[in-house]
matplotlib code that plots the C-alpha trace (Angstrom):
import matplotlib.pyplot as plt

x = [80.7, 83.7, 81.7, 80.4, 84.3, 85.0, 81.9, 83.4, 86.8, 85.4, 83.0, 85.6, 88.6, 90.1, 91.6, 90.9, 93.6, 92.9, 94.9, 94.0, 94.6, 92.6, 90.9, 88.5, 88.2, 86.5, 88.2, 88.6, 85.3, 86.5, 86.8, 83.4, 81.8, 83.7, 82.3, 78.8, 78.9, 80.5, 79.6, 76.0, 72.9, 73.3, 77.4, 78.6, 75.5, 72.1, 68.7, 67.1, 63.8, 60.9, 63.2, 62.7, 66.3, 65.2, 66.9, 70.9, 72.3, 74.1, 77.6, 78.2, 82.0, 84.1, 86.8, 88.8, 90.1, 90.4, 93.0, 93.3, 96.5, 95.7, 98.3, 97.1, 98.3, 97.2, 98.8, 97.3, 97.2, 94.6, 92.7, 91.7, 91.4, 89.4, 87.7, 87.7, 89.1, 86.1, 88.1, 88.3, 84.7, 83.8, 85.5, 85.5, 82.0, 80.2, 81.5, 83.6, 81.4, 78.5, 79.7, 80.8, 84.7, 85.2, 89.0, 90.2, 93.2, 94.2, 97.7, 97.8, 100.8, 101.7, 102.3, 103.0, 103.4, 106.3, 107.7, 110.9, 111.4, 113.0, 110.1, 107.7, 109.7, 109.7, 106.0, 105.1, 107.5, 105.3, 102.2, 104.0, 103.5, 100.4, 100.4, 103.3, 102.4, 98.2, 97.3, 98.6, 97.1, 97.5, 93.9, 93.4, 91.6, 93.3, 91.9, 93.9, 97.4, 99.0, 97.2, 94.1, 92.6]
y = [63.8, 65.0, 65.2, 61.2, 60.4, 62.5, 60.8, 57.4, 57.6, 59.5, 56.7, 53.9, 55.1, 53.6, 56.8, 60.3, 63.3, 67.1, 69.8, 73.7, 76.7, 78.3, 81.0, 82.8, 79.6, 77.7, 76.0, 78.5, 78.7, 76.7, 73.4, 74.4, 74.1, 70.9, 69.7, 70.7, 68.8, 65.8, 65.2, 64.9, 62.2, 59.1, 59.3, 60.3, 59.6, 58.3, 58.6, 55.2, 54.7, 56.8, 59.6, 62.9, 64.3, 65.2, 62.0, 60.8, 60.0, 56.6, 57.0, 55.7, 56.3, 53.3, 55.2, 54.0, 57.2, 61.2, 63.6, 67.2, 69.0, 73.0, 76.0, 79.1, 82.5, 82.1, 80.3, 77.4, 78.5, 81.8, 79.4, 77.7, 80.5, 82.8, 80.4, 76.8, 75.1, 75.8, 73.2, 70.2, 70.6, 71.0, 68.0, 65.7, 66.2, 67.7, 65.7, 63.0, 61.8, 62.6, 60.2, 57.1, 57.8, 56.9, 57.7, 61.2, 63.0, 66.9, 68.6, 72.6, 74.5, 77.7, 80.4, 80.7, 84.6, 84.2, 81.2, 80.3, 78.6, 75.5, 75.0, 74.9, 72.5, 70.5, 70.4, 69.9, 66.9, 65.1, 65.8, 64.2, 60.7, 60.7, 57.1, 56.3, 58.0, 57.7, 54.9, 50.9, 51.2, 53.6, 53.6, 57.5, 60.5, 63.7, 67.0, 70.2, 71.8, 68.6, 66.4, 66.7, 63.2]
z = [58.8, 61.0, 64.2, 63.3, 63.3, 66.2, 68.4, 67.4, 68.3, 71.8, 72.4, 71.8, 73.7, 76.9, 77.7, 76.8, 77.2, 76.7, 77.3, 77.3, 79.3, 81.9, 80.5, 83.1, 85.0, 81.5, 78.9, 75.8, 74.0, 70.8, 73.5, 75.0, 71.5, 71.1, 74.5, 73.1, 70.4, 71.5, 75.1, 74.5, 75.6, 73.2, 72.7, 76.4, 78.5, 78.7, 80.7, 81.4, 79.9, 81.4, 82.2, 80.3, 81.4, 85.1, 86.4, 86.6, 83.7, 82.5, 81.5, 77.9, 77.4, 77.1, 78.6, 82.5, 82.7, 81.4, 82.1, 82.1, 81.7, 82.4, 82.0, 83.6, 85.1, 88.6, 92.0, 92.9, 96.4, 95.1, 92.7, 95.5, 97.9, 95.7, 92.8, 94.5, 91.2, 89.1, 86.1, 88.8, 89.3, 85.5, 84.7, 87.1, 88.1, 85.7, 82.1, 83.3, 86.0, 84.1, 81.1, 83.5, 83.2, 86.8, 87.2, 86.5, 87.0, 86.4, 86.4, 86.3, 85.0, 86.0, 86.3, 82.8, 82.6, 84.8, 83.3, 81.5, 78.3, 79.9, 82.3, 79.6, 77.3, 80.4, 81.0, 77.3, 77.2, 79.9, 77.8, 74.6, 76.3, 78.8, 78.3, 80.0, 82.8, 83.2, 80.7, 80.1, 76.4, 73.7, 72.5, 73.5, 72.5, 73.3, 72.6, 72.6, 71.7, 71.4, 69.2, 67.3, 66.0]

ax = plt.figure().add_subplot(projection="3d")
ax.plot(x, y, z, "-o")
ax.set_aspect("equal")
plt.show()
């Protein structure tokens, strides 16, 4: 029952906000499980009639924008040079692009291991009000460590 509720909220949200740490270039396993359960055919995308999944999907999400906030312990320069920013590829191309969300923003906060509490508190205050920075409407779907719906 809870999954149906989350699916309906995700389908109708005008914006999506996700907050998570960068764990080995991926979201944590619990968030990956959420992605697998929520970002699925019939909810977030569909294939055109006659297509058996080999074609290009059609996005079904109502959201016009998605924002992902990450924390990490890797310098941005090293991330780009060594790893090529796998989280940007995952969220922008593999998930939100596939689901029809055209505007995507991602902000990385780090290096967390060497940050001081004041720096972290400033970052969390920004996260508490993403609608004032990225969205005009308050109809957001939030997933992560800030708000669970």
